[in-house]
N, C-alpha and C positions, 0 to 999 in steps of 0.2 A: 759285823757284816763284812764280807769279803770285797776287797777293792776289785773293781772291774779292770781287767788286764787290758793295757792300751796296746794297739798294734804298733809294731815297730815303724818308725818313720822312715820312708824310702826316699833317698835323694833323688831328686829329679835330674834327668840327664842334662848336661851342659853342652855347649858347643863343641867342647874338646873330647867328651866322652861318647863312645859309639852308641847309636840308637838300638834299642831292643826290638826284635821282630815282633809285629802285632798281627792279631787275627784279621780276618776280612771285615769285621764290623768296627775295626779300629781299636779294640781292647787287647791288651797283652794276652798272649795264648797261655800264660801260666794258670789263668782262671778256668780253663778248659781241661778235661781229662787227657792225660798224657797218652800219646800214641803207643800202640803195642810195638814191641821189638821186631825189627824186620826178620823174617824167616821163621817166626814162631806162630804155629797154626793156632786158630781159635778152638778152645776147648770148652764145652758147656759144663757147668758145675754138676757134680754127680748128686743124683737124687738120694734122699734118705731111704732107708729100708722100709718095707710095708707099703700097704695101700694108702691112698691119699684120704684123709679124714673128711666125711661130708660136712657141709655147711650146717652150722647150728649156733645158738646163742652161746655167748661166753658163759661159763659156770660162774655162779655167785660165790664169793668168799673161798674160791679154790676148793669147794667141797664137791666137785663134779662126781668123783668116784664114790662118794659116801652116801649120795642120794639115790635110792632105789627107783627104778622106772616102774610107773603105774599106767595102766591102761584107762583112757578116758571113757566114762560111762555113756556119753553122748555120741560116741563113734566119731569124734573129732570135729563135730559141727559146733559152731559158736551159738550161744543162746541169744535170743532177741533181746532188745533194750527193754530194761524193766523186769526182766524175768528174775526169779529167785536164784541166786548163784551160791547159796551156802549149802545147798544140798537137802535142806529141811526147811522150813518156814522162817520167817523172820527177817528174810532179805528185804531189799528195796523193791517196792511195788508202786506202780503208777496209781495216783489217787483218782478215784472216779469223778467225771464231771457232775457238777450239781449236788455234790455231798453236803451235809449238814455242817456248818462250821463248829469246830472244837471250841468250847468256851474258854479253854486255857490258851489257845492260840489266837484269839481275837481280841480287840480292844474295844469294849462297849461303853458307850456314853449313855448313861440314864437321863432322859429328857423329862422335865416335869411337863405335866399336861397343861395346855393354855387355860387360863381363867375364863369362866363364862362371860358373855357380854353383859355390861351393866344394865340393870333394870331401871335405874333412875333413882334408886333410894338414896337419900343423903346428898344429891346433887343439886346445886343451885338451880333456881328456876330458869334463868335465862340460858344456862348451859344445857338443861334439860331439852329446851325447845330447840336449840341448836342441834342437839342429838336426834331430834325427831325429824330433821331435815327441813325445818321451817325457815331458817336464815342464820346468819351469823350471830354470835352472842350479843354483839353491840346492836344489831338490829332488832334482836328479841327484847331488849331492854326497853326500846321504843314501844313495842307491842304492849308490853306490861304496863308502862306508864300512861298509856292511852286507855287502859281499862279493857283491853280486848281479850285478856287471859283470865280464865276463871279455874279455880281449884275446888273441886267438890261443890260445885254450884255457886261459889262466892268469888267475886272479883278480887285479884291479887295484884296490888301495886308495888309489892317488894321483889325486885329483881333477884335478890340473893335469898329468897325464901328456900329452905331446904325441902326438897320433895320427899315425901314419906312413902313407905311402901303401901300401895293400894290407893293412892291419890288418883282421882280422875280429873284430867286437865283438858280444858277446851281452849282454843283460841279462834275467836270470831266464829263460833258455832261449829268448829272442826275438831275432832277428837285428836289429841296429841299422844303418839306412841313412839317410843324409841325405835329407830331403825335397827334392823338385825345386821345389816351389812351396808356399806358405802357402794353406790352404784354410779358409774361414769359411762355415759352412752354418748357416742358421736353419730349424728345423723346427717346425711347428705339430704338436706331439705328440698323437696320438689316445689314447684310453683302451684299456688293455690291454697296453701295451708297457713293458718293464722298461728303466730307465735304467742300462744296463751295457754292457761290451764282450762279455761272454759270460755266459750263465746256466747254472749246473750242472744245473738241472732241465729244460733245453731249452725254456724258455718263449721267446716271441718278444721281441726287443730293439729298441731304437731303431736300432742299427746294422744290423739286418737290413732295415730299410726304406731306409737311406741309403747304406750300403756299396757296393751293386752299381753305383752311379752314380759313385763317386769311387775311383780306384786308390790315393789317399793314405791313410794310416793316421790316422783322426781319432778324437777322443775327445769325450764330452759334457762340458760346463762346467756343473758343478753336477749336481743331480739333482732329478728329478720321480718320485714313486712311481707304481705302476702305475695307479691310479685317477685320477691328476691329469692334466689336459690343459693344452695352451698351449705357449708359446714355449720352445724348448730350443736353445741354441747348441752346435755340435759344431765343433771345429777341431783342427789339428795344431800350432798356435802355442802351445807350452808356457808361454812367458813371459806371453803375454796371458791365457791361462786361469788361471794362478796369481794374477795381479793382480785379475782379475775376481771371483775366489773369496775374495780376502783381505778380512777385515772392515774394514780401514782404507780401502778403495776406496769404501765406502758406495754400493754399486750399488743403484739403485732398482729394485724389483720391484712390480708391481701385480697384484692377485688379485681375481677375482670368486667369492664364496663363496656357495653355496646351502645353506640351513640347514633342519633338519627343522621348525622353527617360526619365527614371526616374533621378530626381536631386539627386546628390550624397550628403552625409552629409557634406563632406569637402566643396563643393561649396555652400551648404546651409549656412554654417558658413561664408564663404567669402562674400556672399551677405549681411548677417546680419551685418557684420562689415564694410561694405562700399567698394565700388570699384572705381578705376580710370579709366574713360573713356577718349577718345580722346579729348573731350571738357571740361574736368574738373571731379572732383570727383562726386560720386553719393552715397547718403545715404538713405537707405529705412527706414520707421518708424518701420515696423515690416514686417516679412515674416513667413508663415506657410505651411504646406502641407494640401491639401484639404482633408477633412474627407470623401468625396464621392468617392475618388479614392485611394484605398489602395496601387496602384502601384507606387505612389510618383511621377508620371509624370505631375500631376496638383498641381500648388501652388497658393497661394494667398498673395499679398502684398499691402502696402499702401506707397505711395509717396506723396511729395508736389511739386515735380519738374514739369516743363512744357517744357522741351526741346524736340526738334524734335525726334520721334521715340525712346525715352529714354528706354522704357521697353524692347522693341525688342533688342536694342543694348546692353542692360545689359546681356541678356542671350546668345546672339551671341558672347560677348567677351569671354564667358566661354565654347564655342564650342556648344551650344545647337541651335536648330531651333524651333521657336515658331510656333506651328500648330494653335492654337486658342487664342484670346485675347479679353476679355470682361471686360468692366468697369461697375461694379455693384453699385458703390458709388461714389457720386460727391458732395462736399460741403454740406454735410448733408442730400443730396437727394438719395432716394433708388429706386429700380425697383419694389417695392411692388405693386402688382395689375396692373402692366404695361407690358403686353406681348410684345414679340419682334415685332417691326414694328409699335407699337402703340404710341400715344403721348397724353398729356393733358396739360392743363394750371395749373400752380402752384396756390395753395391756398393763401390766404392772410397771413396766418401764415407762410408759407414757404418763401414768399417774404420778410417779416420782418425779418425772421432769416438770409436770405442771406445778406440784407443790414446791419444788425448788425455785421454779420461775417466780412464784408468788410467796417466797419465804418470809418477807417482811410483814408486820402486822398492819391490818387495815384500819384507817382512820375515817371511813366513809360514814356519814350520817344521813341517810335517805329522809327526804322531807315529806314523802307520801307513802308510808307503809301500808299497802293494800294486799292483804294475804291472798285474796282471790286470784290476783294476777301479779306475781312478783315481776314479770318481765316487763311490765309497764312502768315500774318504778325506776329502774336502772337499765342500763344498756342501750344500744343503738337500735334504730328502726331504719334500715337501709332501703 
């Protein structure tokens, strides 16, 4: 590798040496072109012989004179994008929209068909009853031990009896059949309906409103009394219903309470700190005055209790009468876009949320299992 030639070092002028003449910019004029000699006129450079060559692309590989000139068949016009440029087929062509995919170009995953829903054959009896939407497996054991379950006309007291194909199973006189699908219905309950599967006095129930739209056998989760309005969940998923109603799940429920007179600040503080009712202490998560009612006769609160008429008894213990009671929040579900008296099925995301919320196993043991009205055995009556 050649060494780079270094410029000769110029000695800077000292005080004793004369200064060189500088240009107007302050740099030595040696860097600028020299001036022409005085008296010599300017002469333009002589042009080469022949006409000036027109502008054109530089020839490739210096073979300009070897390549013959050819006329273009398209008259000098450029072809549109995607047109065949080879002169005869096989060029690039734009693929039509909506064409069928080429198996060689696509990656296909062969999915196995989903297995059919179980018919119950080989399933333990308590699990079979849970799949029928009766209740949880633990609760179904109690039905079996009490002799309420019959198989082919005979009472079965063995919870883990293996159900055989063709078995006819009844529980308290009602035919048990495996549900084809799980149904989760959220109802904004109106006033005047009873939360039960059937009323002996013939009064309208929540199932009279919902049942005609669902062939599956569904039950209410918990209970709202006749004059209470708001969110009520109905389902045939016995496992989920049992977990939602069990006290250990700590399901959050929010209510709007209308009182006959304004709630005093002293009573507000007493409720915030917790009160002792006849069946034990009650602690609310929070309580606040409603922003919509400046008279302070409407309050909102959140509890995780599920005792019978617990909200009404809370205010009655302080001398107040509850005029209106509405549940506007239940286990993460709200009344958004759900007017009074309307109902809808839960979305898949909401179902996953509920199951995640109640992920731990239930240890509830109901003391009064009555098939005709499951809402009376567990849950609140507010």
